[in-house]
Predicted model as a PDB file, atoms N, CA, C, CB and O in Angstrom, pLDDT in the B-factor column:
MODEL        1                                                                  
ATOM      1  N   MET A   1     144.333 132.411  37.938  1.00 65.00           N  
ATOM      2  CA  MET A   1     143.649 132.505  39.210  1.00 65.00           C  
ATOM      3  C   MET A   1     142.718 131.312  39.423  1.00 65.00           C  
ATOM      4  CB  MET A   1     142.869 133.808  39.290  1.00 65.00           C  
ATOM      5  O   MET A   1     142.640 130.776  40.528  1.00 65.00           O  
ATOM      6  N   ILE A   2     142.020 130.900  38.379  1.00 67.00           N  
ATOM      7  CA  ILE A   2     141.090 129.774  38.489  1.00 67.00           C  
ATOM      8  C   ILE A   2     141.847 128.489  38.776  1.00 67.00           C  
ATOM      9  CB  ILE A   2     140.258 129.625  37.202  1.00 67.00           C  
ATOM     10  O   ILE A   2     141.398 127.661  39.568  1.00 67.00           O  
ATOM     11  N   GLN A   3     142.997 128.322  38.133  1.00 72.00           N  
ATOM     12  CA  GLN A   3     143.801 127.125  38.384  1.00 72.00           C  
ATOM     13  C   GLN A   3     144.279 127.087  39.836  1.00 72.00           C  
ATOM     14  CB  GLN A   3     145.006 127.076  37.427  1.00 72.00           C  
ATOM     15  O   GLN A   3     144.327 126.019  40.446  1.00 72.00           O  
ATOM     16  N   TYR A   4     144.625 128.228  40.379  1.00 60.00           N  
ATOM     17  CA  TYR A   4     145.058 128.309  41.775  1.00 60.00           C  
ATOM     18  C   TYR A   4     143.926 127.872  42.708  1.00 60.00           C  
ATOM     19  CB  TYR A   4     145.517 129.750  42.121  1.00 60.00           C  
ATOM     20  O   TYR A   4     144.162 127.131  43.662  1.00 60.00           O  
ATOM     21  N   LEU A   5     142.714 128.321  42.442  1.00 60.00           N  
ATOM     22  CA  LEU A   5     141.564 127.943  43.261  1.00 60.00           C  
ATOM     23  C   LEU A   5     141.266 126.451  43.138  1.00 60.00           C  
ATOM     24  CB  LEU A   5     140.333 128.759  42.860  1.00 60.00           C  
ATOM     25  O   LEU A   5     140.891 125.804  44.116  1.00 60.00           O  
ATOM     26  N   GLN A   6     141.433 125.913  41.935  1.00 69.00           N  
ATOM     27  CA  GLN A   6     141.215 124.480  41.753  1.00 69.00           C  
ATOM     28  C   GLN A   6     142.228 123.670  42.552  1.00 69.00           C  
ATOM     29  CB  GLN A   6     141.297 124.111  40.269  1.00 69.00           C  
ATOM     30  O   GLN A   6     141.885 122.648  43.147  1.00 69.00           O  
ATOM     31  N   ILE A   7     143.464 124.125  42.564  1.00 69.00           N  
ATOM     32  CA  ILE A   7     144.496 123.438  43.340  1.00 69.00           C  
ATOM     33  C   ILE A   7     144.152 123.475  44.828  1.00 69.00           C  
ATOM     34  CB  ILE A   7     145.880 124.078  43.092  1.00 69.00           C  
ATOM     35  O   ILE A   7     144.279 122.468  45.523  1.00 69.00           O  
ATOM     36  N   LEU A   8     143.719 124.638  45.313  1.00 60.00           N  
ATOM     37  CA  LEU A   8     143.342 124.755  46.717  1.00 60.00           C  
ATOM     38  C   LEU A   8     142.162 123.855  47.073  1.00 60.00           C  
ATOM     39  CB  LEU A   8     143.007 126.195  47.045  1.00 60.00           C  
ATOM     40  O   LEU A   8     142.163 123.213  48.123  1.00 60.00           O  
ATOM     41  N   LEU A   9     141.157 123.808  46.200  1.00 63.00           N  
ATOM     42  CA  LEU A   9     139.995 122.961  46.451  1.00 63.00           C  
ATOM     43  C   LEU A   9     140.363 121.488  46.444  1.00 63.00           C  
ATOM     44  CB  LEU A   9     138.916 123.227  45.418  1.00 63.00           C  
ATOM     45  O   LEU A   9     139.869 120.726  47.276  1.00 63.00           O  
ATOM     46  N   ASN A  10     141.215 121.077  45.529  1.00 70.00           N  
ATOM     47  CA  ASN A  10     141.656 119.681  45.475  1.00 70.00           C  
ATOM     48  C   ASN A  10     142.459 119.313  46.715  1.00 70.00           C  
ATOM     49  CB  ASN A  10     142.492 119.431  44.217  1.00 70.00           C  
ATOM     50  O   ASN A  10     142.319 118.209  47.242  1.00 70.00           O  
ATOM     51  N   ALA A  11     143.291 120.223  47.178  1.00 63.00           N  
ATOM     52  CA  ALA A  11     144.079 119.959  48.380  1.00 63.00           C  
ATOM     53  C   ALA A  11     143.164 119.805  49.588  1.00 63.00           C  
ATOM     54  CB  ALA A  11     145.098 121.088  48.621  1.00 63.00           C  
ATOM     55  O   ALA A  11     143.365 118.918  50.418  1.00 63.00           O  
ATOM     56  N   ARG A  12     142.170 120.662  49.681  1.00 61.00           N  
ATOM     57  CA  ARG A  12     141.233 120.577  50.808  1.00 61.00           C  
ATOM     58  C   ARG A  12     140.457 119.265  50.775  1.00 61.00           C  
ATOM     59  CB  ARG A  12     140.258 121.766  50.787  1.00 61.00           C  
ATOM     60  O   ARG A  12     140.223 118.658  51.820  1.00 61.00           O  
ATOM     61  N   ARG A  13     140.059 118.825  49.586  1.00 60.00           N  
ATOM     62  CA  ARG A  13     139.322 117.574  49.444  1.00 60.00           C  
ATOM     63  C   ARG A  13     140.184 116.397  49.902  1.00 60.00           C  
ATOM     64  CB  ARG A  13     138.870 117.374  47.982  1.00 60.00           C  
ATOM     65  O   ARG A  13     139.684 115.486  50.561  1.00 60.00           O  
ATOM     66  N   ASP A  14     141.465 116.411  49.560  1.00 56.00           N  
ATOM     67  CA  ASP A  14     142.369 115.350  49.982  1.00 56.00           C  
ATOM     68  C   ASP A  14     142.544 115.352  51.493  1.00 56.00           C  
ATOM     69  CB  ASP A  14     143.723 115.500  49.297  1.00 56.00           C  
ATOM     70  O   ASP A  14     142.614 114.285  52.104  1.00 56.00           O  
ATOM     71  N   GLU A  15     142.615 116.527  52.106  1.00 55.00           N  
ATOM     72  CA  GLU A  15     142.740 116.612  53.560  1.00 55.00           C  
ATOM     73  C   GLU A  15     141.501 116.035  54.234  1.00 55.00           C  
ATOM     74  CB  GLU A  15     142.958 118.072  54.001  1.00 55.00           C  
ATOM     75  O   GLU A  15     141.609 115.348  55.249  1.00 55.00           O  
ATOM     76  N   GLU A  16     140.335 116.309  53.678  1.00 58.00           N  
ATOM     77  CA  GLU A  16     139.097 115.798  54.259  1.00 58.00           C  
ATOM     78  C   GLU A  16     139.039 114.282  54.155  1.00 58.00           C  
ATOM     79  CB  GLU A  16     137.882 116.422  53.570  1.00 58.00           C  
ATOM     80  O   GLU A  16     138.548 113.619  55.069  1.00 58.00           O  
ATOM     81  N   ARG A  17     139.528 113.728  53.064  1.00 60.00           N  
ATOM     82  CA  ARG A  17     139.552 112.275  52.932  1.00 60.00           C  
ATOM     83  C   ARG A  17     140.468 111.664  53.976  1.00 60.00           C  
ATOM     84  CB  ARG A  17     140.001 111.864  51.526  1.00 60.00           C  
ATOM     85  O   ARG A  17     140.137 110.647  54.585  1.00 60.00           O  
ATOM     86  N   GLY A  18     141.616 112.283  54.179  1.00 61.00           N  
ATOM     87  CA  GLY A  18     142.542 111.779  55.191  1.00 61.00           C  
ATOM     88  C   GLY A  18     141.948 111.844  56.580  1.00 61.00           C  
ATOM     89  O   GLY A  18     142.115 110.919  57.374  1.00 61.00           O  
ATOM     90  N   ALA A  19     141.252 112.935  56.880  1.00 62.00           N  
ATOM     91  CA  ALA A  19     140.616 113.077  58.184  1.00 62.00           C  
ATOM     92  C   ALA A  19     139.513 112.039  58.357  1.00 62.00           C  
ATOM     93  CB  ALA A  19     140.049 114.494  58.356  1.00 62.00           C  
ATOM     94  O   ALA A  19     139.342 111.486  59.444  1.00 62.00           O  
ATOM     95  N   SER A  20     138.769 111.775  57.297  1.00 74.00           N  
ATOM     96  CA  SER A  20     137.712 110.768  57.376  1.00 74.00           C  
ATOM     97  C   SER A  20     138.306 109.390  57.630  1.00 74.00           C  
ATOM     98  CB  SER A  20     136.875 110.758  56.087  1.00 74.00           C  
ATOM     99  O   SER A  20     137.764 108.614  58.416  1.00 74.00           O  
ATOM    100  N   ALA A  21     139.408 109.086  56.975  1.00 76.00           N  
ATOM    101  CA  ALA A  21     140.051 107.786  57.171  1.00 76.00           C  
ATOM    102  C   ALA A  21     140.524 107.632  58.610  1.00 76.00           C  
ATOM    103  CB  ALA A  21     141.234 107.615  56.203  1.00 76.00           C  
ATOM    104  O   ALA A  21     140.391 106.557  59.194  1.00 76.00           O  
ATOM    105  N   VAL A  22     141.069 108.685  59.181  1.00 77.00           N  
ATOM    106  CA  VAL A  22     141.516 108.634  60.574  1.00 77.00           C  
ATOM    107  C   VAL A  22     140.327 108.446  61.504  1.00 77.00           C  
ATOM    108  CB  VAL A  22     142.289 109.914  60.946  1.00 77.00           C  
ATOM    109  O   VAL A  22     140.396 107.665  62.454  1.00 77.00           O  
ATOM    110  N   GLU A  23     139.247 109.152  61.240  1.00 83.00           N  
ATOM    111  CA  GLU A  23     138.051 109.014  62.083  1.00 83.00           C  
ATOM    112  C   GLU A  23     137.491 107.602  62.011  1.00 83.00           C  
ATOM    113  CB  GLU A  23     136.975 110.025  61.662  1.00 83.00           C  
ATOM    114  O   GLU A  23     137.118 107.028  63.034  1.00 83.00           O  
ATOM    115  N   TYR A  24     137.430 107.041  60.812  1.00 86.00           N  
ATOM    116  CA  TYR A  24     136.941 105.671  60.677  1.00 86.00           C  
ATOM    117  C   TYR A  24     137.874 104.687  61.381  1.00 86.00           C  
ATOM    118  CB  TYR A  24     136.798 105.297  59.194  1.00 86.00           C  
ATOM    119  O   TYR A  24     137.413 103.727  61.999  1.00 86.00           O  
ATOM    120  N   GLY A  25     139.163 104.920  61.290  1.00 85.00           N  
ATOM    121  CA  GLY A  25     140.114 104.052  61.982  1.00 85.00           C  
ATOM    122  C   GLY A  25     139.924 104.094  63.486  1.00 85.00           C  
ATOM    123  O   GLY A  25     139.962 103.057  64.147  1.00 85.00           O  
ATOM    124  N   LEU A  26     139.721 105.285  64.032  1.00 89.00           N  
ATOM    125  CA  LEU A  26     139.467 105.410  65.471  1.00 89.00           C  
ATOM    126  C   LEU A  26     138.165 104.726  65.857  1.00 89.00           C  
ATOM    127  CB  LEU A  26     139.425 106.887  65.884  1.00 89.00           C  
ATOM    128  O   LEU A  26     138.091 104.065  66.893  1.00 89.00           O  
ATOM    129  N   LEU A  27     137.151 104.879  65.039  1.00 91.00           N  
ATOM    130  CA  LEU A  27     135.862 104.256  65.325  1.00 91.00           C  
ATOM    131  C   LEU A  27     135.979 102.736  65.333  1.00 91.00           C  
ATOM    132  CB  LEU A  27     134.817 104.699  64.301  1.00 91.00           C  
ATOM    133  O   LEU A  27     135.442 102.075  66.221  1.00 91.00           O  
ATOM    134  N   VAL A  28     136.669 102.190  64.358  1.00 92.00           N  
ATOM    135  CA  VAL A  28     136.852 100.735  64.283  1.00 92.00           C  
ATOM    136  C   VAL A  28     137.649 100.235  65.479  1.00 92.00           C  
ATOM    137  CB  VAL A  28     137.562 100.340  62.972  1.00 92.00           C  
ATOM    138  O   VAL A  28     137.330  99.184  66.035  1.00 92.00           O  
ATOM    139  N   SER A  29     138.678 100.971  65.884  1.00 93.00           N  
ATOM    140  CA  SER A  29     139.485 100.531  67.029  1.00 93.00           C  
ATOM    141  C   SER A  29     138.676 100.595  68.323  1.00 93.00           C  
ATOM    142  CB  SER A  29     140.754 101.395  67.158  1.00 93.00           C  
ATOM    143  O   SER A  29     138.847  99.735  69.187  1.00 93.00           O  
ATOM    144  N   LEU A  30     137.804 101.583  68.481  1.00 94.00           N  
ATOM    145  CA  LEU A  30     136.961 101.646  69.676  1.00 94.00           C  
ATOM    146  C   LEU A  30     135.942 100.516  69.705  1.00 94.00           C  
ATOM    147  CB  LEU A  30     136.245 102.989  69.747  1.00 94.00           C  
ATOM    148  O   LEU A  30     135.665  99.957  70.766  1.00 94.00           O  
ATOM    149  N   ILE A  31     135.386 100.178  68.558  1.00 95.00           N  
ATOM    150  CA  ILE A  31     134.450  99.057  68.496  1.00 95.00           C  
ATOM    151  C   ILE A  31     135.163  97.755  68.836  1.00 95.00           C  
ATOM    152  CB  ILE A  31     133.801  98.964  67.102  1.00 95.00           C  
ATOM    153  O   ILE A  31     134.626  96.928  69.573  1.00 95.00           O  
ATOM    154  N   ALA A  32     136.370  97.569  68.303  1.00 95.00           N  
ATOM    155  CA  ALA A  32     137.142  96.360  68.608  1.00 95.00           C  
ATOM    156  C   ALA A  32     137.465  96.291  70.093  1.00 95.00           C  
ATOM    157  CB  ALA A  32     138.438  96.322  67.782  1.00 95.00           C  
ATOM    158  O   ALA A  32     137.394  95.219  70.694  1.00 95.00           O  
ATOM    159  N   LEU A  33     137.817  97.415  70.684  1.00 95.00           N  
ATOM    160  CA  LEU A  33     138.109  97.443  72.118  1.00 95.00           C  
ATOM    161  C   LEU A  33     136.869  97.086  72.926  1.00 95.00           C  
ATOM    162  CB  LEU A  33     138.632  98.825  72.535  1.00 95.00           C  
ATOM    163  O   LEU A  33     136.969  96.345  73.905  1.00 95.00           O  
ATOM    164  N   ALA A  34     135.712  97.593  72.540  1.00 95.00           N  
ATOM    165  CA  ALA A  34     134.468  97.273  73.243  1.00 95.00           C  
ATOM    166  C   ALA A  34     134.152  95.783  73.150  1.00 95.00           C  
ATOM    167  CB  ALA A  34     133.305  98.093  72.671  1.00 95.00           C  
ATOM    168  O   ALA A  34     133.693  95.183  74.122  1.00 95.00           O  
ATOM    169  N   ILE A  35     134.393  95.194  72.000  1.00 92.00           N  
ATOM    170  CA  ILE A  35     134.146  93.756  71.832  1.00 92.00           C  
ATOM    171  C   ILE A  35     135.092  92.948  72.706  1.00 92.00           C  
ATOM    172  CB  ILE A  35     134.305  93.342  70.356  1.00 92.00           C  
ATOM    173  O   ILE A  35     134.680  91.980  73.345  1.00 92.00           O  
ATOM    174  N   ILE A  36     136.350  93.340  72.735  1.00 93.00           N  
ATOM    175  CA  ILE A  36     137.335  92.624  73.553  1.00 93.00           C  
ATOM    176  C   ILE A  36     136.964  92.698  75.026  1.00 93.00           C  
ATOM    177  CB  ILE A  36     138.745  93.198  73.334  1.00 93.00           C  
ATOM    178  O   ILE A  36     137.042  91.699  75.740  1.00 93.00           O  
ATOM    179  N   VAL A  37     136.561  93.874  75.479  1.00 92.00           N  
ATOM    180  CA  VAL A  37     136.176  94.035  76.890  1.00 92.00           C  
ATOM    181  C   VAL A  37     134.933  93.204  77.198  1.00 92.00           C  
ATOM    182  CB  VAL A  37     135.918  95.528  77.222  1.00 92.00           C  
ATOM    183  O   VAL A  37     134.872  92.545  78.236  1.00 92.00           O  
ATOM    184  N   ALA A  38     133.949  93.230  76.314  1.00 89.00           N  
ATOM    185  CA  ALA A  38     132.717  92.467  76.536  1.00 89.00           C  
ATOM    186  C   ALA A  38     133.000  90.970  76.591  1.00 89.00           C  
ATOM    187  CB  ALA A  38     131.694  92.767  75.431  1.00 89.00           C  
ATOM    188  O   ALA A  38     132.474  90.267  77.453  1.00 89.00           O  
ATOM    189  N   VAL A  39     133.821  90.488  75.682  1.00 87.00           N  
ATOM    190  CA  VAL A  39     134.154  89.063  75.686  1.00 87.00           C  
ATOM    191  C   VAL A  39     134.951  88.711  76.938  1.00 87.00           C  
ATOM    192  CB  VAL A  39     134.952  88.685  74.417  1.00 87.00           C  
ATOM    193  O   VAL A  39     134.758  87.642  77.518  1.00 87.00           O  
ATOM    194  N   GLY A  40     135.840  89.600  77.355  1.00 88.00           N  
ATOM    195  CA  GLY A  40     136.610  89.353  78.573  1.00 88.00           C  
ATOM    196  C   GLY A  40     135.730  89.283  79.809  1.00 88.00           C  
ATOM    197  O   GLY A  40     135.943  88.440  80.680  1.00 88.00           O  
ATOM    198  N   LEU A  41     134.747  90.162  79.888  1.00 87.00           N  
ATOM    199  CA  LEU A  41     133.866  90.179  81.055  1.00 87.00           C  
ATOM    200  C   LEU A  41     132.850  89.039  81.036  1.00 87.00           C  
ATOM    201  CB  LEU A  41     133.141  91.505  81.134  1.00 87.00           C  
ATOM    202  O   LEU A  41     132.545  88.463  82.081  1.00 87.00           O  
ATOM    203  N   LEU A  42     132.331  88.716  79.869  1.00 87.00           N  
ATOM    204  CA  LEU A  42     131.301  87.686  79.778  1.00 87.00           C  
ATOM    205  C   LEU A  42     131.858  86.295  79.506  1.00 87.00           C  
ATOM    206  CB  LEU A  42     130.325  88.045  78.705  1.00 87.00           C  
ATOM    207  O   LEU A  42     131.133  85.305  79.605  1.00 87.00           O  
ATOM    208  N   GLY A  43     133.123  86.216  79.169  1.00 82.00           N  
ATOM    209  CA  GLY A  43     133.710  84.929  78.807  1.00 82.00           C  
ATOM    210  C   GLY A  43     133.635  83.903  79.909  1.00 82.00           C  
ATOM    211  O   GLY A  43     133.259  82.758  79.660  1.00 82.00           O  
ATOM    212  N   THR A  44     133.984  84.286  81.123  1.00 83.00           N  
ATOM    213  CA  THR A  44     133.957  83.322  82.237  1.00 83.00           C  
ATOM    214  C   THR A  44     132.524  82.935  82.577  1.00 83.00           C  
ATOM    215  CB  THR A  44     134.658  83.909  83.485  1.00 83.00           C  
ATOM    216  O   THR A  44     132.261  81.783  82.921  1.00 83.00           O  
ATOM    217  N   GLU A  45     131.595  83.883  82.487  1.00 86.00           N  
ATOM    218  CA  GLU A  45     130.191  83.564  82.763  1.00 86.00           C  
ATOM    219  C   GLU A  45     129.631  82.608  81.724  1.00 86.00           C  
ATOM    220  CB  GLU A  45     129.350  84.842  82.805  1.00 86.00           C  
ATOM    221  O   GLU A  45     128.891  81.685  82.064  1.00 86.00           O  
ATOM    222  N   LEU A  46     129.974  82.819  80.467  1.00 84.00           N  
ATOM    223  CA  LEU A  46     129.511  81.915  79.415  1.00 84.00           C  
ATOM    224  C   LEU A  46     130.121  80.527  79.574  1.00 84.00           C  
ATOM    225  CB  LEU A  46     129.854  82.483  78.036  1.00 84.00           C  
ATOM    226  O   LEU A  46     129.453  79.520  79.337  1.00 84.00           O  
ATOM    227  N   ASP A  47     131.376  80.475  79.971  1.00 84.00           N  
ATOM    228  CA  ASP A  47     132.032  79.187  80.196  1.00 84.00           C  
ATOM    229  C   ASP A  47     131.327  78.425  81.316  1.00 84.00           C  
ATOM    230  CB  ASP A  47     133.527  79.387  80.537  1.00 84.00           C  
ATOM    231  O   ASP A  47     131.098  77.221  81.202  1.00 84.00           O  
ATOM    232  N   ALA A  48     130.988  79.115  82.384  1.00 87.00           N  
ATOM    233  CA  ALA A  48     130.279  78.478  83.496  1.00 87.00           C  
ATOM    234  C   ALA A  48     128.883  78.026  83.057  1.00 87.00           C  
ATOM    235  CB  ALA A  48     130.176  79.446  84.696  1.00 87.00           C  
ATOM    236  O   ALA A  48     128.430  76.953  83.456  1.00 87.00           O  
ATOM    237  N   LEU A  49     128.205  78.823  82.252  1.00 88.00           N  
ATOM    238  CA  LEU A  49     126.881  78.467  81.761  1.00 88.00           C  
ATOM    239  C   LEU A  49     126.954  77.204  80.899  1.00 88.00           C  
ATOM    240  CB  LEU A  49     126.272  79.634  80.959  1.00 88.00           C  
ATOM    241  O   LEU A  49     126.113  76.316  81.034  1.00 88.00           O  
ATOM    242  N   PHE A  50     127.948  77.117  80.018  1.00 89.00           N  
ATOM    243  CA  PHE A  50     128.087  75.922  79.182  1.00 89.00           C  
ATOM    244  C   PHE A  50     128.429  74.696  80.029  1.00 89.00           C  
ATOM    245  CB  PHE A  50     129.167  76.141  78.110  1.00 89.00           C  
ATOM    246  O   PHE A  50     127.984  73.587  79.731  1.00 89.00           O  
ATOM    247  N   ASP A  51     129.208  74.894  81.070  1.00 91.00           N  
ATOM    248  CA  ASP A  51     129.514  73.767  81.964  1.00 91.00           C  
ATOM    249  C   ASP A  51     128.256  73.274  82.664  1.00 91.00           C  
ATOM    250  CB  ASP A  51     130.570  74.174  83.008  1.00 91.00           C  
ATOM    251  O   ASP A  51     128.071  72.065  82.805  1.00 91.00           O  
ATOM    252  N   ARG A  52     127.386  74.178  83.106  1.00 93.00           N  
ATOM    253  CA  ARG A  52     126.135  73.792  83.765  1.00 93.00           C  
ATOM    254  C   ARG A  52     125.211  73.071  82.785  1.00 93.00           C  
ATOM    255  CB  ARG A  52     125.427  75.032  84.352  1.00 93.00           C  
ATOM    256  O   ARG A  52     124.566  72.086  83.144  1.00 93.00           O  
ATOM    257  N   VAL A  53     125.149  73.558  81.560  1.00 92.00           N  
ATOM    258  CA  VAL A  53     124.302  72.908  80.557  1.00 92.00           C  
ATOM    259  C   VAL A  53     124.825  71.514  80.258  1.00 92.00           C  
ATOM    260  CB  VAL A  53     124.240  73.745  79.261  1.00 92.00           C  
ATOM    261  O   VAL A  53     124.047  70.564  80.158  1.00 92.00           O  
ATOM    262  N   THR A  54     126.134  71.385  80.116  1.00 91.00           N  
ATOM    263  CA  THR A  54     126.747  70.082  79.841  1.00 91.00           C  
ATOM    264  C   THR A  54     126.484  69.109  80.993  1.00 91.00           C  
ATOM    265  CB  THR A  54     128.267  70.238  79.610  1.00 91.00           C  
ATOM    266  O   THR A  54     126.164  67.942  80.769  1.00 91.00           O  
ATOM    267  N   ALA A  55     126.621  69.599  82.217  1.00 92.00           N  
ATOM    268  CA  ALA A  55     126.388  68.735  83.382  1.00 92.00           C  
ATOM    269  C   ALA A  55     124.917  68.346  83.466  1.00 92.00           C  
ATOM    270  CB  ALA A  55     126.829  69.443  84.686  1.00 92.00           C  
ATOM    271  O   ALA A  55     124.593  67.241  83.901  1.00 92.00           O  
ATOM    272  N   GLY A  56     124.033  69.233  83.059  1.00 88.00           N  
ATOM    273  CA  GLY A  56     122.601  68.940  83.107  1.00 88.00           C  
ATOM    274  C   GLY A  56     122.180  67.909  82.066  1.00 88.00           C  
ATOM    275  O   GLY A  56     121.201  67.187  82.253  1.00 88.00           O  
ATOM    276  N   LEU A  57     122.916  67.851  80.985  1.00 87.00           N  
ATOM    277  CA  LEU A  57     122.567  66.876  79.951  1.00 87.00           C  
ATOM    278  C   LEU A  57     123.052  65.507  80.347  1.00 87.00           C  
ATOM    279  CB  LEU A  57     123.157  67.275  78.594  1.00 87.00           C  
ATOM    280  O   LEU A  57     122.855  64.543  79.606  1.00 87.00           O  
TER     281      LEU A  57                                                      
ENDMDL                                                                          
END                                                                             
């Protein structure tokens, strides 16, 4: 009976690790998406700012 409970506990621990890995993967992909969107939106403004600075020098 004790061995059966140990097997169940080990299986549950492995499932939790898998779920954590999926959650971290989703979190990383959302952060990457936010960075891509921010760079896309600010990229043209930064390019224009650098052009103005270059022209001013």
